[in-house]
NUZA-112137 format. One record per residue (C-alpha): residue number from 1; residue in three letters; x, y, z. Coordinates in nm, 4 decimals, padded with zeros to 6 digits. Example, Ala and Ser with C-alpha at 12.3 -4.5 7.8 and 13.67 -1.06 7.14 Angstrom:
! residues 2
+-----+------+----------+----------+----------+
| seq | type |     east |    north |       up |
+-----+------+----------+----------+----------+
|   1 |  ALA |  01.2300 | -00.4500 |  00.7800 |
|   2 |  SER |  01.3670 | -00.1060 |  00.7140 |
+-----+------+----------+----------+----------+
//
This chain:
! residues 226
+-----+------+----------+----------+----------+
| seq | type |     east |    north |       up |
+-----+------+----------+----------+----------+
|   1 |  MET |  01.4036 |  02.1049 | -00.1739 |
|   2 |  SER |  01.3190 |  02.3827 |  00.0621 |
|   3 |  PRO |  01.1480 |  02.2904 |  00.3709 |
|   4 |  PHE |  00.8741 |  02.5813 |  00.2672 |
|   5 |  MET |  00.6945 |  02.4565 | -00.0616 |
|   6 |  ASP |  00.3934 |  02.6349 | -00.2114 |
|   7 |  ARG |  00.1160 |  02.4439 | -00.3757 |
|   8 |  GLY |  00.2373 |  02.4841 | -00.7491 |
|   9 |  GLU |  00.5997 |  02.3505 | -00.6157 |
|  10 |  LEU |  00.4513 |  02.0544 | -00.4529 |
|  11 |  GLN |  00.2354 |  01.9825 | -00.7707 |
|  12 |  HIS |  00.5382 |  02.0097 | -00.9955 |
|  13 |  ALA |  00.7500 |  01.7763 | -00.7327 |
|  14 |  ARG |  00.4839 |  01.5030 | -00.7821 |
|  15 |  LYS |  00.4905 |  01.5361 | -01.1687 |
|  16 |  ARG |  00.8475 |  01.4781 | -01.1505 |
|  17 |  MET |  00.8267 |  01.1890 | -00.9219 |
|  18 |  VAL |  00.5913 |  01.0314 | -01.1721 |
|  19 |  GLU |  00.7979 |  01.0785 | -01.4745 |
|  20 |  GLU |  01.1529 |  01.0342 | -01.3036 |
|  21 |  GLN |  01.0941 |  00.7508 | -01.0565 |
|  22 |  VAL |  00.8071 |  00.5647 | -01.1643 |
|  23 |  ILE |  00.7575 |  00.6073 | -01.5731 |
|  24 |  ALA |  01.1408 |  00.6002 | -01.5869 |
|  25 |  ARG |  01.1665 |  00.2888 | -01.3815 |
|  26 |  GLY |  00.8738 |  00.0701 | -01.6090 |
|  27 |  VAL |  00.5952 |  00.1249 | -01.4439 |
|  28 |  GLY |  00.3511 |  00.1791 | -01.7780 |
|  29 |  ASP | -00.0292 |  00.1370 | -01.6268 |
|  30 |  SER | -00.1874 |  00.4733 | -01.7324 |
|  31 |  ARG | -00.4206 |  00.4766 | -01.4445 |
|  32 |  VAL | -00.1687 |  00.3676 | -01.2055 |
|  33 |  LEU |  00.0299 |  00.7044 | -01.3424 |
|  34 |  ALA | -00.2861 |  00.9127 | -01.3388 |
|  35 |  ALA | -00.3599 |  00.8015 | -01.0193 |
|  36 |  MET |  00.0195 |  00.8776 | -00.8909 |
|  37 |  ALA | -00.0382 |  01.2154 | -01.0301 |
|  38 |  ARG | -00.3520 |  01.3229 | -00.8771 |
|  39 |  VAL | -00.2934 |  01.1938 | -00.5163 |
|  40 |  PRO | -00.0954 |  01.4607 | -00.3154 |
|  41 |  ARG |  00.1644 |  01.2450 | -00.0951 |
|  42 |  GLU |  00.2501 |  01.5478 |  00.0992 |
|  43 |  HIS | -00.0853 |  01.5311 |  00.2436 |
|  44 |  PHE |  00.0206 |  01.1875 |  00.4295 |
|  45 |  VAL |  00.3602 |  01.2970 |  00.5820 |
|  46 |  ASP |  00.4216 |  01.4838 |  00.8720 |
|  47 |  PRO |  00.4073 |  01.8336 |  00.7823 |
|  48 |  ALA |  00.7716 |  01.9077 |  00.8525 |
|  49 |  LEU |  00.8465 |  01.6501 |  00.5821 |
|  50 |  ALA |  00.6276 |  01.7868 |  00.3206 |
|  51 |  PHE |  00.9304 |  01.9423 |  00.1177 |
|  52 |  CYS |  01.0604 |  01.5539 |  00.0641 |
|  53 |  ALA |  00.7221 |  01.3714 |  00.0440 |
|  54 |  TYR |  00.8235 |  01.3399 | -00.3322 |
|  55 |  ASP |  01.1752 |  01.2154 | -00.2730 |
|  56 |  ASP |  01.2933 |  00.8482 | -00.3990 |
|  57 |  ARG |  01.2445 |  00.7004 | -00.0823 |
|  58 |  PRO |  01.0236 |  00.5883 |  00.1881 |
|  59 |  LEU |  00.9739 |  00.8521 |  00.5097 |
|  60 |  ASN |  00.9212 |  00.7582 |  00.8537 |
|  61 |  ILE |  00.5811 |  00.8158 |  00.9978 |
|  62 |  GLY |  00.6034 |  00.7176 |  01.3229 |
|  63 |  TYR |  00.5616 |  00.4174 |  01.5181 |
|  64 |  GLY |  00.8494 |  00.2016 |  01.3382 |
|  65 |  GLN |  00.6629 |  00.2391 |  01.0122 |
|  66 |  THR |  00.7332 |  00.4057 |  00.6718 |
|  67 |  ILE |  00.5318 |  00.5592 |  00.4019 |
|  68 |  SER |  00.6902 |  00.3629 |  00.0885 |
|  69 |  GLN |  00.8524 |  00.4989 | -00.1897 |
|  70 |  PRO |  00.6623 |  00.6062 | -00.4473 |
|  71 |  PHE |  00.7972 |  00.3761 | -00.7248 |
|  72 |  ILE |  00.7143 |  00.0543 | -00.4967 |
|  73 |  VAL |  00.3339 |  00.1937 | -00.4458 |
|  74 |  ALA |  00.3156 |  00.2509 | -00.8117 |
|  75 |  ARG |  00.4686 | -00.1246 | -00.8894 |
|  76 |  MET |  00.2461 | -00.2974 | -00.6495 |
|  77 |  CYS | -00.0915 | -00.1355 | -00.7786 |
|  78 |  GLU |  00.0432 | -00.2354 | -01.1104 |
|  79 |  LEU |  00.0819 | -00.5840 | -01.0206 |
|  80 |  ALA | -00.3008 | -00.5629 | -00.8997 |
|  81 |  PHE | -00.3909 | -00.4959 | -01.2408 |
|  82 |  LEU | -00.6889 | -00.3059 | -01.1357 |
|  83 |  SER | -00.9308 | -00.1895 | -01.3753 |
|  84 |  GLY | -01.1936 | -00.0141 | -01.1486 |
|  85 |  SER | -01.4456 | -00.2841 | -01.0745 |
|  86 |  GLU | -01.2847 | -00.4275 | -00.7722 |
|  87 |  ARG | -01.3007 | -00.5005 | -00.4240 |
|  88 |  VAL | -00.9650 | -00.4469 | -00.2480 |
|  89 |  LEU | -00.8192 | -00.5440 |  00.0978 |
|  90 |  GLU | -00.5020 | -00.3587 |  00.2000 |
|  91 |  VAL | -00.3173 | -00.4842 |  00.4903 |
|  92 |  GLY | -00.0616 | -00.2357 |  00.6466 |
|  93 |  ALA | -00.2744 |  00.1036 |  00.5636 |
|  94 |  GLY |  00.0010 |  00.2724 |  00.7511 |
|  95 |  CYS | -00.0611 |  00.6662 |  00.7006 |
|  96 |  GLY | -00.3151 |  00.6087 |  00.4334 |
|  97 |  TYR | -00.1452 |  00.6853 |  00.1179 |
|  98 |  GLN | -00.1515 |  00.3763 | -00.0706 |
|  99 |  THR | -00.5084 |  00.3328 |  00.0240 |
| 100 |  ALA | -00.5374 |  00.6796 | -00.1399 |
| 101 |  ILE | -00.4001 |  00.5395 | -00.4250 |
| 102 |  LEU | -00.5812 |  00.2020 | -00.4219 |
| 103 |  SER | -00.9310 |  00.4027 | -00.3831 |
| 104 |  GLU | -00.8720 |  00.5466 | -00.7583 |
| 105 |  LEU | -00.7956 |  00.2254 | -00.9076 |
| 106 |  ALA | -01.0554 |  00.0214 | -00.7488 |
| 107 |  CYS | -01.4315 |  00.0112 | -00.6757 |
| 108 |  GLU | -01.4086 | -00.0317 | -00.3189 |
| 109 |  VAL | -01.0826 | -00.0305 | -00.0370 |
| 110 |  LEU | -01.0952 | -00.1950 |  00.2647 |
| 111 |  ALA | -00.7809 | -00.1247 |  00.4495 |
| 112 |  VAL | -00.6607 | -00.2796 |  00.7985 |
| 113 |  GLU | -00.3939 | -00.1491 |  01.0026 |
| 114 |  ILE | -00.2543 | -00.2966 |  01.3382 |
| 115 |  ILE | -00.1271 | -00.0004 |  01.4999 |
| 116 |  ARG | -00.4324 |  00.1919 |  01.6278 |
| 117 |  PRO | -00.2913 |  00.5875 |  01.5850 |
| 118 |  LEU | -00.1933 |  00.5165 |  01.2378 |
| 119 |  ALA | -00.5486 |  00.3381 |  01.1555 |
| 120 |  ASP | -00.6825 |  00.6792 |  01.3151 |
| 121 |  LEU | -00.4593 |  00.8889 |  01.1229 |
| 122 |  ALA | -00.5287 |  00.7295 |  00.7832 |
| 123 |  SER | -00.8894 |  00.7406 |  00.7989 |
| 124 |  GLY | -00.8740 |  01.0933 |  00.9234 |
| 125 |  LYS | -00.6406 |  01.1787 |  00.6195 |
| 126 |  LEU | -00.8926 |  00.9923 |  00.3517 |
| 127 |  ARG | -01.1735 |  01.1903 |  00.4909 |
| 128 |  GLN | -01.0123 |  01.5354 |  00.4554 |
| 129 |  LEU | -00.9244 |  01.4517 |  00.0770 |
| 130 |  GLY | -01.3271 |  01.3096 |  00.0457 |
| 131 |  ILE | -01.2545 |  00.9810 | -00.0333 |
| 132 |  ALA | -01.5569 |  00.7717 |  00.0422 |
| 133 |  ASN | -01.4728 |  00.4164 | -00.1240 |
| 134 |  ALA | -01.2043 |  00.3584 |  00.1215 |
| 135 |  HIS | -01.2550 |  00.2385 |  00.4903 |
| 136 |  VAL | -00.9793 |  00.1733 |  00.7317 |
| 137 |  GLU | -01.0231 | -00.0629 |  01.0659 |
| 138 |  CYS | -00.7775 | -00.1744 |  01.3348 |
| 139 |  PHE | -00.6652 | -00.5330 |  01.3916 |
| 140 |  ASP | -00.4277 | -00.7897 |  01.3067 |
| 141 |  GLY | -00.4224 | -00.8066 |  00.9092 |
| 142 |  SER | -00.2140 | -01.0752 |  00.8629 |
| 143 |  LEU | -00.5537 | -01.3043 |  00.9486 |
| 144 |  GLY | -00.7212 | -01.0968 |  00.6321 |
| 145 |  TRP | -01.0790 | -01.0048 |  00.6640 |
| 146 |  PRO | -01.2559 | -01.3150 |  00.6406 |
| 147 |  GLU | -01.5899 | -01.1592 |  00.7341 |
| 148 |  LYS | -01.5484 | -00.9543 |  00.4083 |
| 149 |  ALA | -01.4252 | -01.2028 |  00.1672 |
| 150 |  PRO | -01.3822 | -01.2607 | -00.0987 |
| 151 |  PHE | -01.1688 | -00.9865 | -00.2541 |
| 152 |  ASP | -01.0635 | -00.9443 | -00.6077 |
| 153 |  VAL | -00.7191 | -00.8261 | -00.4618 |
| 154 |  ILE | -00.5370 | -00.8376 | -00.1347 |
| 155 |  VAL | -00.2291 | -00.5806 | -00.1251 |
| 156 |  VAL | -00.0082 | -00.6128 |  00.1634 |
| 157 |  ALA |  00.2233 | -00.3407 |  00.2452 |
| 158 |  ALA |  00.4374 | -00.5178 |  00.4938 |
| 159 |  GLY |  00.6940 | -00.8210 |  00.4234 |
| 160 |  ALA |  00.6347 | -01.1640 |  00.4880 |
| 161 |  PRO |  00.8319 | -01.4561 |  00.5964 |
| 162 |  LYS |  00.6265 | -01.6954 |  00.3251 |
| 163 |  ILE |  00.2912 | -01.6102 |  00.1627 |
| 164 |  PRO | -00.0206 | -01.6271 |  00.4026 |
| 165 |  VAL | -00.2345 | -01.9311 |  00.2998 |
| 166 |  LEU | -00.5300 | -01.7518 |  00.4875 |
| 167 |  LEU | -00.4916 | -01.4728 |  00.2594 |
| 168 |  CYS | -00.4721 | -01.6549 | -00.0336 |
| 169 |  ALA | -00.8053 | -01.8116 |  00.0695 |
| 170 |  GLN | -00.9671 | -01.4865 |  00.0877 |
| 171 |  LEU | -00.9353 | -01.4240 | -00.2825 |
| 172 |  GLY | -01.2320 | -01.4674 | -00.5053 |
| 173 |  GLU | -01.1683 | -01.6675 | -00.8553 |
| 174 |  GLY | -00.8757 | -01.4827 | -01.0728 |
| 175 |  GLY | -00.8259 | -01.2730 | -00.7568 |
| 176 |  ARG | -00.4664 | -01.1392 | -00.6875 |
| 177 |  LEU | -00.2434 | -01.1193 | -00.4217 |
| 178 |  VAL |  00.0408 | -00.8659 | -00.4175 |
| 179 |  ILE |  00.2630 | -00.9250 | -00.1231 |
| 180 |  PRO |  00.6380 | -00.8658 | -00.0343 |
| 181 |  VAL |  00.8169 | -01.2060 |  00.0664 |
| 182 |  GLY |  01.1437 | -01.3236 |  00.2029 |
| 183 |  PRO |  01.4272 | -01.2323 |  00.4730 |
| 184 |  ARG |  01.3641 | -00.9278 |  00.6999 |
| 185 |  ASP |  01.6478 | -00.7885 |  00.5121 |
| 186 |  HIS |  01.5195 | -00.8137 |  00.1640 |
| 187 |  GLN |  01.2014 | -00.9688 | -00.0008 |
| 188 |  LYS |  01.0900 | -01.0131 | -00.3617 |
| 189 |  LEU |  00.6944 | -00.8687 | -00.4291 |
| 190 |  ALA |  00.5295 | -01.1889 | -00.4659 |
| 191 |  VAL |  00.2261 | -01.2052 | -00.7032 |
| 192 |  VAL | -00.0423 | -01.4814 | -00.6329 |
| 193 |  VAL | -00.3382 | -01.5648 | -00.8681 |
| 194 |  ARG | -00.6239 | -01.7529 | -00.8067 |
| 195 |  HIS | -00.7403 | -02.0381 | -01.0621 |
| 196 |  GLY | -00.9985 | -02.2687 | -00.8578 |
| 197 |  ASP | -00.8366 | -02.4321 | -00.6091 |
| 198 |  ASP | -00.4892 | -02.3902 | -00.7654 |
| 199 |  PHE | -00.2722 | -02.0620 | -00.6982 |
| 200 |  GLU | -00.0244 | -01.9600 | -00.9656 |
| 201 |  THR |  00.2649 | -01.7650 | -00.8082 |
| 202 |  ARG |  00.5405 | -01.5481 | -00.9711 |
| 203 |  TYR |  00.7841 | -01.2891 | -00.8359 |
| 204 |  ASP |  00.8803 | -00.9359 | -00.9447 |
| 205 |  THR |  01.0695 | -00.6334 | -00.7911 |
| 206 |  ARG |  01.3156 | -00.6792 | -00.5104 |
| 207 |  VAL |  01.2046 | -00.4584 | -00.1724 |
| 208 |  ARG |  01.2578 | -00.4234 |  00.1760 |
| 209 |  PHE |  00.9368 | -00.3754 |  00.3983 |
| 210 |  VAL |  00.8779 | -00.3265 |  00.7526 |
| 211 |  ASP |  00.7566 | -00.6516 |  00.9444 |
| 212 |  LEU |  00.4130 | -00.8190 |  00.8895 |
| 213 |  VAL |  00.3404 | -00.8516 |  01.2514 |
| 214 |  GLY |  00.0315 | -01.0681 |  01.3891 |
| 215 |  ARG | -00.0270 | -01.4201 |  01.3874 |
| 216 |  TYR |  00.0451 | -01.4806 |  01.0138 |
| 217 |  GLY |  00.3563 | -01.2553 |  00.9938 |
| 218 |  TRP |  00.6640 | -01.2718 |  01.1815 |
| 219 |  GLY |  00.4634 | -01.3026 |  01.4900 |
| 220 |  GLY |  00.5007 | -01.0597 |  01.7735 |
| 221 |  SER |  00.3171 | -00.7319 |  01.8529 |
| 222 |  PRO |  00.3203 | -00.3965 |  01.7273 |
| 223 |  PRO |  00.5478 | -00.1308 |  01.8456 |
| 224 |  PRO |  00.4360 |  00.0521 |  02.1561 |
| 225 |  GLN |  00.1506 |  00.3030 |  02.0765 |
| 226 |  ALA |  00.1658 |  00.5304 |  02.3507 |
+-----+------+----------+----------+----------+
//
């Protein structure tokens, strides 16, 4: 792609992304496909990277973080099984792209990002698009957001060494947790469904995410934010 793309070219690239990267890999949820076709991914990356916004790969957003590969965003949203009425907690909002996709699929999205400049960036990007049903805060999302629980869905956009029990406890009845789990160099998407005091877990797509830092992730502190 040319580094200079007009609106029509970007829309065409988005359409091809949905067809060739998402549908072709088996994502079939019509609401997810429509959301992926509507939300402008180029809006959430550095303007210098707009020409590759629809490439089949994650892109750097600074602070050691990335915007996820389009297929992975779509698959995680499909696994969340959203009908439109749900309250969603997103952990690891990053630049806000997946937050925007979730806002198209749910009633309300509460997003957490541990890196303050990224939290501010995500809030600004969502505001510029006029998205009113998503809100971003900055704190340790590995703890969840107990004051706002229970949630119908929790989506975690960072890899954890194991499924955080505290997040499971914040699911409502029938609630779903979608989270990458496993070693740092490779994980699988885990889907946890709550049935009363029991939790059903299954595993899906192989993935590789940045670390979930914080008390219930890999520990440690977020990257330098100066």
